[in-house]
C-alpha positions in Angstrom: 9.5 -10.0 8.1 10.8 -8.4 4.9 9.9 -5.0 3.6 9.7 -4.1 -0.1 9.5 -0.4 -0.8 8.3 0.7 -4.3 8.8 4.2 -5.4 6.0 5.8 -7.5 6.7 8.0 -10.5 7.9 11.4 -9.5 5.1 13.8 -8.7 2.6 11.0 -7.8 -0.2 12.3 -5.6 -3.3 11.1 -3.8 -5.6 14.1 -3.7 -3.6 16.8 -2.0 -1.0 14.5 -0.5 2.3 13.3 -2.0 2.6 9.6 -2.6 6.1 8.9 -1.2 6.1 5.1 -1.4 4.1 2.0 -1.7 5.3 -0.5 0.9 4.8 -4.2 1.0 5.5 -6.3 4.1 6.2 -10.0 3.6 6.0 -12.3 6.6 8.1 -15.5 6.8 5.3 -17.6 5.2 5.2 -15.2 2.2 1.9 -13.5 3.1 1.7 -10.0 1.8 0.4 -6.8 3.4 0.7 -3.3 2.1 0.4 0.5 2.9 0.7 3.8 1.1 3.2 6.2 2.6 2.1 9.8 2.1 3.3 13.3 2.9 1.1 16.3 3.7 3.3 19.3 4.5 5.4 18.1 7.4 3.1 15.3 8.3 3.8 11.6 7.6 0.7 9.5 7.0 0.0 5.9 6.2 -3.0 4.6 4.4 -3.5 0.9 5.1 -6.2 -1.7 5.3 -7.7 -2.2 8.8 -7.3 -6.0 8.1 -7.2 -8.4 5.2 -9.8 -7.1 2.6 -11.1 -4.4 5.0 -11.4 -0.7 4.5 -8.4 1.6 4.1 -7.7 4.0 6.9 -5.5 7.0 6.9 -3.3 7.4 10.0 -0.9 10.1 11.0 2.2 8.2 12.1 4.9 11.0 12.5 5.8 14.5 11.6 9.0 16.3 10.7 8.4 19.3 13.0 6.5 17.8 16.0 6.4 14.5 17.9 3.5 12.1 17.4 3.1 9.9 20.5 0.4 7.6 19.2 -0.8 7.1 15.6 -3.9 9.3 15.0 -6.7 8.2 12.8 -7.4 10.9 10.1 -9.9 9.2 7.7 -11.9 6.0 7.7 -12.5 5.1 5.0 -9.5 6.7 3.2 -10.6 8.2 -0.2 -8.3 8.7 -3.1 -8.3 8.2 -6.9 -5.3 6.7 -8.5 -3.7 3.7 -10.2 -0.1 2.5 -10.1 1.8 -0.5 -11.5 5.3 -1.9 -10.9 6.8 -4.8 -12.9 10.2 -6.6 -12.7 12.1 -8.3 -9.9 10.7 -6.3 -7.1 11.8 -8.3 -4.0 11.9 -11.7 -2.3 8.8 -13.4 -1.1 8.9 -16.5 1.1 11.9 -18.8 0.9 12.5 -18.8 -2.9 9.8 -16.6 -4.5 10.0 -13.3 -6.2 7.5 -10.5 -6.3 7.3 -9.6 -10.1 4.3 -7.4 -10.3 2.0 -5.1 -8.3 -1.1 -3.4 -9.7 -3.0 -1.0 -7.4 -6.2 0.9 -8.1 -7.9 3.1 -5.5 -11.1 5.1 -5.9 -12.7 7.9 -3.8 -16.4 7.4 -4.6 -17.2 4.8 -3.7 -14.1 4.3 -1.5 -12.4 1.2 -2.8 -9.1 -0.5 -3.5 -7.8 -3.4 -5.5 -4.2 -4.6 -5.1 -3.0 -7.5 -7.2 0.4 -9.0 -6.4 2.1 -11.3 -8.9 4.7 -13.7 -7.5 7.0 -16.2 -9.2 8.1 -19.4 -7.5 9.8 -22.3 -9.2 8.8 -20.9 -12.6 5.1 -20.6 -11.7 3.2 -17.3 -11.6 0.6 -16.8 -8.8 -1.6 -13.8 -8.2 -2.9 -12.6 -4.8 -5.6 -10.0 -4.7 -6.5 -7.7 -1.8 -9.6 -5.6 -2.3 -12.4 -3.8 -0.5 -15.3 -1.6 -1.7 -17.5 0.7 0.3 -21.0 -0.8 0.6 -23.9 0.9 -1.0 
């Protein structure tokens, strides 16, 4: 598994939390998964989908001043308003592909996210979309 860590612009926030990184995990077959890495005081939190195209959950994973034995669910669904975009040669995908674009939009009301990954392989561009929207 490969990990691609994208840094947001300085000062990026999700509500009252700092957005430290947007992390993409790429398995050996080139499948993409993602999470937001957030900071709230000394707490380290991840917002990530419960599964492919499922709701985002906010989980406490660690802290700088205390030990976290097990991840602790903080919010389900996770709510945030924001939009971020990264372009360029961002990282390797699969055997000979390259991640060349990421476009992420999250909303608080209704809770939703849309993440579009653009990859290039053998000169061809392909997009993969992960999304979820709160029913109602």
